[in-house]
N, C-alpha and C positions, 0 to 999 in steps of 0.2 A: 755759376748756376747751381741751384739746389738739387739734391737727390730726389728721386721719385719716392713718394710715400707708399706706393703699392709694393708689397712684398710678395714673395712667391706663394706663401700660404693664403694671403688675401685673394690672389688671383685664382687659386685652386678652389677656395670656398665659393667665389662668384661663379666659376664654371659649373660646380656641383649644383648650385642653386638654379642656374639657368637650365641645366639638364633636367632637374626635377620638375620645373615648371613646364618644360616641353613634354615630358612623359605624362604629366597630369592632363595636359591639353589633348594628347593623343588618346588617352584612356577615355576621356569625356566624349571625344568624337566617335570612338568605337561603340560606346554605350548608346549614343544617339542613333548610330547607323543600324545597330542590331536590336533596337528596342522593340518590344512586343506590343507597344501601344498602337492603337488604330486597327486592331484585329476586329473582324466582324463578330457579331453576337453568336453566330453558329460555331465559330472557332473556339469561343470561350465556354460554350455550353457543355455540361457533363450530365450524364444520365445514369440512373441506377437500374440494372436489369433485374429479372425475376429472382435471381439468387443473391441480390444485395451487393453485387460488384459494380464499381463505377466504370462506365464505358463512354466512348465518344459517339456511339450510335444510339438513336432512340430505341426504346424497347419495343418488342413485337406486341401489338395489341391483342393478338389471338392467344397469347400466353398469360394474359392478365388474369389475376385471381380476384374474385369478388369477396370483399371483407365487410361484415356488418359492423356498424359503429358500436353496438352493444358488446361485441366480443373483444374490443380493444381495452386493455388494462393500462391505466396510466399509473406509473409508480410501481412499487413492489407490493405484492399482496401481503396482508398481515397474517403472520403465522400464529396459530393458537399456541399458547404456552403449554407445552407438554412437560409436566414434571414427573420424571421417572425417579422415584425414590428407591434406590437400590440399597438394601441393607447389606452391609459388608461385615465380615467376621475378621477379628484380629486379636493380637496379643499385645498388651501394654509393654513396650520395650523400655520406656523410661517415663517416670512421672515425678515431678518435684512438687510436693504439697505446699511448701512455703512460698514458692514462686507461682504456683497455680498453672503450670503447663507441663506438657510431656509429648511423647510420640507413641503412636500405635503402629505395629508392623502388620500390614494387611496379609492375611494368610494366603489369599489367592494370587495376588500380584507381587508380594514380597516388598512392596514399596512402603516407605515410612510416611505417615500422615500426622501432621501437627494436631494436638488437642489442647484446648484451653479449658480451665475450670468452668467457664460459662457454658461450654458445650456438653457438660456432663449431666446426665439424668440422675446418677447416683455416684457415690464415692468409688474411686478405683485406686489400685496400687500396682506396682510392677508385677509382671507375669500373670495378671488377670486376663482371662479370656473375655472378650467384649464383642458386642455388635454395635455398629455405628453407621451413620450416613455421612456423606461428604458434601461440602460446598466450596466454591472457589473463594479463596481469601486473597489478600494483597500479595503474598509471597508464594502461594501455591494452595494445595488442598488443605482444608481444615475439617477435622472430625466434629460432627454435631450429633446430638441425641445418643450419646454414648451410654450403653447399659452393660452391666455384667451378665455373663451367661452362667446360669446356675448349674 
């Protein structure tokens, strides 16, 4: 008579597979028994009170505030463009005429501001006292409308 083709490892795999199927069935039964389906509409209803908090009880009608439809703003209000052009004072710390750029040291904040030849109102060189305005560039502040102080 021939030997059995079932080895120990095959038997173990079959046992694990059967146990896994049984666990899966038990979990499905637990989900079905504790399912929240079939609740009444009142159980699923949520309310917002006068402070904007979500509650399970309906709000008190005596605390209701009257709101006129004209007072409701949809979206964000448009802000008027307020351009505050602050003229700053500084000293040219570095300027390369051949490349057309340099840096101005702001006298008030001591920060370094990039300046390009296109932002100049007149020629400047190193250690000149200047007045300038700033605008936001790709890499930081850029000085524009740069003028020498006489």
